[in-house]
C-alpha positions in Angstrom: -120.2 119.8 -138.8 -122.9 120.2 -136.4 -124.6 117.7 -134.7 -127.2 118.5 -132.5 -126.2 121.9 -130.8 -122.9 121.6 -131.2 -120.0 122.7 -133.7 -117.7 119.2 -133.5 -115.1 120.1 -135.8 -113.2 117.7 -138.9 -110.1 117.2 -139.7 -109.5 114.7 -142.5 -106.1 113.0 -142.8 -105.0 110.8 -146.0 -102.3 109.0 -144.0 -101.4 106.9 -140.8 -99.2 110.5 -139.5 -102.3 111.8 -137.2 -100.0 115.2 -136.5 -103.0 117.9 -136.9 -101.3 120.2 -134.9 -103.8 123.3 -135.6 -106.4 120.7 -135.1 -105.2 120.0 -131.7 -104.4 123.2 -130.9 -108.6 123.9 -131.6 -109.0 121.4 -129.8 -107.0 122.3 -126.7 -108.1 125.8 -127.1 -112.2 125.4 -127.8 -112.9 122.1 -125.4 -116.0 121.2 -128.1 -118.4 118.7 -126.5 -116.9 115.9 -129.8 -113.7 116.2 -132.0 -113.8 113.7 -135.5 -110.7 112.9 -137.4 -111.1 110.4 -140.9 -108.1 108.6 -140.6 -106.4 105.6 -142.4 -106.5 104.7 -138.7 -109.0 102.6 -137.1 -112.1 103.3 -135.8 -111.6 104.7 -131.9 -113.5 106.9 -129.6 -111.4 108.6 -127.0 -113.7 110.6 -124.9 -115.3 113.2 -126.9 -112.6 111.8 -129.7 -114.0 110.1 -132.4 -111.4 108.5 -134.8 -113.5 107.3 -138.0 -111.6 105.0 -140.6 -112.1 106.5 -144.2 -113.6 103.6 -145.6 -116.5 104.5 -143.0 -116.7 108.2 -143.8 -120.1 107.2 -145.9 -122.0 105.5 -142.8 -119.6 108.0 -140.4 -123.4 108.8 -138.8 -123.4 105.6 -137.3 -120.0 105.6 -135.3 -121.0 108.9 -133.5 -121.6 108.7 -129.6 -125.4 109.8 -128.6 -126.6 113.7 -128.6 -128.1 113.7 -125.2 
C-alpha cells in the first residue's frame, strides 16, 4: 500500500497469533516508516507500526498516522 510517498507493508491475520516471521523480517530489514497489520487484536500503535482490528478495515485510513 502507498501512504504519501512511502510504501507501507501490510499483513492480514485471521487469528490472534502474531507470529508473522516474514512480515517481521521485512520490517526489521527494510525499516519502513509505517507498517500495518490487520488482525483480531485491538487497535494499537507502536512507533511506526499500527495494528488495526479486522472490524475497522473498512475505515482503516482513520487509524493511520498523519503523513507530513
